[in-house]
C-alpha positions in Angstrom: -7.5 19.6 -20.6 -9.6 16.6 -19.5 -6.6 14.9 -17.9 -5.7 18.3 -16.2 -9.2 18.4 -14.7 -8.8 14.9 -13.3 -5.5 15.7 -11.7 -6.9 18.9 -10.1 -9.8 17.0 -8.6 -7.5 14.4 -7.1 -5.1 17.0 -5.8 -7.9 19.1 -4.4 -9.6 16.5 -2.3 -8.4 15.4 1.1 -9.5 11.7 1.1 -11.5 10.6 4.1 -12.7 7.1 3.1 -12.7 4.6 0.2 -16.3 5.7 -0.6 -15.2 9.3 -0.9 -12.3 8.3 -3.1 -14.8 6.6 -5.4 -17.2 9.6 -5.3 -14.5 11.9 -6.6 -13.0 9.3 -9.0 -16.3 8.7 -10.7 -16.9 12.3 -11.6 -15.0 12.3 -14.9 -17.1 9.3 -16.2 -20.2 10.8 -14.7 -19.8 14.0 -16.5 -18.9 12.3 -19.8 -21.9 9.9 -19.4 -24.3 12.8 -18.8 -22.8 14.7 -21.7 -23.0 11.7 -24.1 -26.6 10.9 -23.0 -27.7 14.5 -23.5 -26.5 14.2 -27.1 -28.1 10.8 -27.5 -24.7 9.1 -27.9 -25.8 6.2 -25.8 -23.3 3.7 -27.3 -20.4 6.0 -26.4 -21.8 6.4 -22.9 -22.2 2.7 -22.5 -18.7 2.0 -23.9 -17.3 4.5 -21.3 -19.0 2.7 -18.5 -18.2 -0.8 -19.6 -14.6 0.1 -20.3 -14.3 1.6 -16.9 -15.7 -1.5 -15.2 -13.2 -3.7 -16.9 -10.2 -1.4 -16.5 -10.9 -0.6 -12.9 -10.9 -4.3 -11.9 -7.7 -4.8 -13.9 -6.1 -1.8 -12.2 -7.2 -2.9 -8.8 -6.2 -6.5 -8.9 -3.5 -6.8 -11.6 -1.7 -3.5 -11.3 -2.1 -2.9 -7.6 -1.4 -6.6 -6.8 1.9 -6.6 -8.9 3.1 -3.3 -7.5 2.4 -4.4 -4.0 4.3 -7.7 -4.5 7.3 -6.0 -6.1 7.5 -3.4 -3.4 6.8 -5.5 -0.2 7.4 -9.0 -1.5 4.2 -10.3 0.0 0.5 -10.8 -0.9 -1.7 -7.8 -0.8 -3.9 -8.4 2.3 -7.1 -6.3 2.1 -9.4 -8.2 4.4 -13.0 -9.2 3.7 -14.9 -6.1 2.8 -18.6 -5.2 2.5 -18.0 -4.2 -1.1 -17.4 -7.7 -2.3 -21.1 -9.0 -2.4 -22.0 -5.9 -4.5 -19.4 -7.0 -7.0 -21.4 -10.2 -7.5 -24.7 -8.4 -7.7 -23.6 -5.8 -10.2 -21.9 -8.4 -12.3 -25.0 -10.6 -12.4 -27.1 -7.6 -13.5 -24.7 -6.9 -16.3 -24.8 -10.6 -17.3 -28.6 -10.4 -17.5 -28.7 -7.3 -19.7 -28.0 -9.2 -23.0 -30.9 -11.5 -22.3 -33.3 -8.5 -22.3 -31.6 -7.0 -25.3 -31.8 -3.3 -24.2 -31.1 -0.9 -21.4 -34.2 1.2 -20.7 -36.0 3.2 -18.1 -37.0 0.2 -16.0 -33.3 -1.0 -15.8 -32.4 2.6 -14.8 -34.7 2.2 -11.8 -33.1 -1.1 -10.8 -29.6 0.3 -11.1 -30.6 3.5 -9.2 -32.1 1.5 -6.3 -29.0 -0.6 -6.0 -26.8 2.5 -6.1 -28.9 4.2 -3.3 -28.8 1.0 -1.2 -25.1 0.7 -1.6 -24.5 4.4 -0.8 -26.7 4.2 2.3 -24.5 1.3 3.6 -21.2 2.8 2.6 -21.8 6.5 3.4 -19.4 7.7 6.1 -18.4 11.1 7.4 -15.6 12.7 5.5 -13.6 15.9 6.1 -12.5 18.2 3.3 -10.0 20.9 3.9 -11.5 24.2 2.8 -8.4 25.0 0.8 -9.1 22.0 -1.4 -12.5 23.3 -2.6 -11.1 25.7 -5.3 -9.1 22.8 -6.9 -12.1 20.5 -6.7 -14.4 23.1 -8.4 -11.8 24.0 -11.0 -11.2 20.4 -11.8 -14.9 19.7 -12.2 -15.4 22.7 -14.4 -12.5 21.8 -16.6 -13.7 18.2 -17.0 -17.2 19.4 -17.8 -16.2 21.9 -20.5 -13.5 19.6 -22.0 -15.8 16.6 -22.1 -17.3 18.0 -25.3 -13.9 18.2 -26.9 -13.1 14.7 -25.7 -16.3 13.4 -27.4 -15.3 15.2 -30.6 -11.8 13.6 -30.5 -13.5 10.2 -30.1 -15.6 10.8 -33.2 -12.6 12.2 -35.1 -10.5 9.1 -34.4 -13.5 6.9 -35.3 -13.8 8.6 -38.6 -10.1 8.6 -39.4 -9.7 4.8 -38.7 -13.2 3.7 -39.7 -13.8 2.3 -36.2 -17.2 2.7 -34.5 -17.0 5.5 -31.9 -18.1 3.2 -29.0 -15.0 1.0 -29.6 -12.8 4.1 -29.5 -14.4 5.4 -26.3 -13.9 2.0 -24.5 -10.2 2.5 -24.6 -9.6 6.2 -24.4 -12.0 7.3 -21.6 -10.9 4.7 -19.0 -7.3 5.6 -19.6 -7.9 9.3 -19.3 -10.1 9.1 -16.2 -8.1 6.5 -14.3 -4.5 7.5 -15.0 -4.4 9.0 -11.5 -5.0 5.6 -9.8 -2.0 4.2 -11.6 0.2 7.2 -10.7 -0.8 7.1 -7.1 0.0 3.4 -6.8 3.5 4.2 -8.1 4.0 7.1 -5.7 2.5 5.4 -2.7 5.0 4.2 -0.1 2.6 2.9 2.5 0.5 -0.3 2.5 -2.5 1.3 4.1 -2.6 4.0 1.4 -2.5 1.3 -1.3 -5.3 -0.6 0.5 -7.5 2.6 0.7 -7.1 3.2 -3.0 -7.8 -0.4 -3.8 -11.1 -0.2 -1.9 -11.7 3.1 -3.5 -11.3 1.5 -7.0 -13.8 -1.2 -6.0 -16.3 1.4 -4.7 -15.8 3.3 -7.9 -16.5 0.2 -10.0 -19.8 -0.5 -8.1 -20.8 3.1 -8.7 -20.0 2.9 -12.4 -22.0 -0.3 -12.6 -25.1 1.2 -11.0 -25.3 5.0 -11.1 -23.9 5.5 -14.6 -26.0 2.7 -16.1 -29.0 4.2 -14.3 -28.4 7.6 -16.0 -28.2 6.0 -19.4 -31.3 4.0 -18.7 -33.3 7.0 -17.7 -31.9 9.1 -20.6 -32.9 6.4 -23.2 -36.5 6.4 -21.9 -39.1 3.6 -22.2 -37.9 2.5 -25.6 -34.3 2.2 -24.3 -31.1 1.5 -26.3 -30.5 -1.8 -28.0 -27.4 -3.6 -26.9 -26.6 -5.9 -29.8 -23.4 -4.1 -30.8 -22.2 -4.0 -27.2 -23.0 -7.6 -26.1 -19.4 -8.7 -26.3 -18.3 -5.8 -24.1 -21.2 -6.6 -21.6 -20.2 -10.2 -21.5 -16.6 -9.4 -20.8 -17.6 -7.0 -18.1 -19.7 -9.7 -16.5 -16.9 -12.2 -16.7 -14.2 -9.9 -15.4 -16.4 -8.7 -12.5 -17.1 -12.3 -11.5 -13.5 -13.2 -11.8 -12.6 -10.2 -9.6 -14.9 -11.4 -6.8 -13.5 -15.0 -7.0 -9.9 -13.6 -6.7 -10.5 -11.2 -3.8 -13.2 -12.9 -1.7 -10.6 -14.5 0.6 -9.3 -11.0 1.5 -6.0 -10.9 -0.3 -4.6 -10.5 -3.8 -1.8 -12.9 -4.6 0.6 -12.5 -7.5 -1.1 -15.4 -9.2 -4.5 -13.5 -8.9 -2.9 -10.5 -10.7 -1.6 -12.7 -13.5 -5.0 -14.3 -13.9 -6.7 -10.9 -14.2 -4.2 -10.0 -16.9 -5.4 -13.0 -18.9 -8.9 -11.6 -18.4 -7.7 -8.3 -19.9 -6.2 -10.1 -22.9 -9.5 -11.8 -23.4 -11.2 -8.4 -23.3 -8.8 -7.0 -25.9 -9.2 -10.0 -28.2 -12.9 -9.4 -28.5 -12.2 -6.0 -30.1 -9.4 -7.3 -32.2 -11.8 -9.7 -33.8 -14.3 -6.9 -34.3 -11.7 -4.7 -36.0 -10.7 -7.6 -38.3 -14.3 -8.0 -39.4 -14.7 -4.2 -39.9 
């Protein structure tokens, strides 16, 4: 049901800008983050956000870059974009989090300010076909109601395999919520469409790194939520974000860049493999 809601939302929206792509794309994670935070499952919410940060960069650079090269036999030229400096800022903030040891209300304010500043710069006029509104609303409602079931599935898998639920969430949720980006890349036959979706993925990542973390920070209050168990995930998110900026700052994604990002993914997975061995 969750995946059906995601598909309906993508089908129902007539895309007008990369910012609008991101605004729609982030709704599944947004709903699940709110749902998890309302139930005080802050580690699940954080795992969802951090998993999305890593997976979106991998999708954007590795997957999109390889698909583009195989289809057009050339580097993926995207130009220098205003989003790129925000990749650095959000990555640095993630890198600082482990030093403070917790995500709390004050961090929520910092992330919210960054999100509002980013949105003010990126906001552009978009047009939505009125016929798309029913699909958009239906998709949002399905995601909202099925998010509780998805959370229950996460805890069921956690119990069955004796794995902490936040490690289950870090794999399941990004796959469920971002499968449409992968499908669209396969179906796309035009370079400009691929470019728009790439910028949409980057926009979505900046939003995930600001708005969603702000929500968790506000929900956790002054005392906040300790980050000890999630420090490896935060560190990998910081490293992958920094690597993403280094690879795309010249305005193009080369095949070698995609392969380097895959190595970043393997490093990400190895962190959890080590944890599973310990558990």
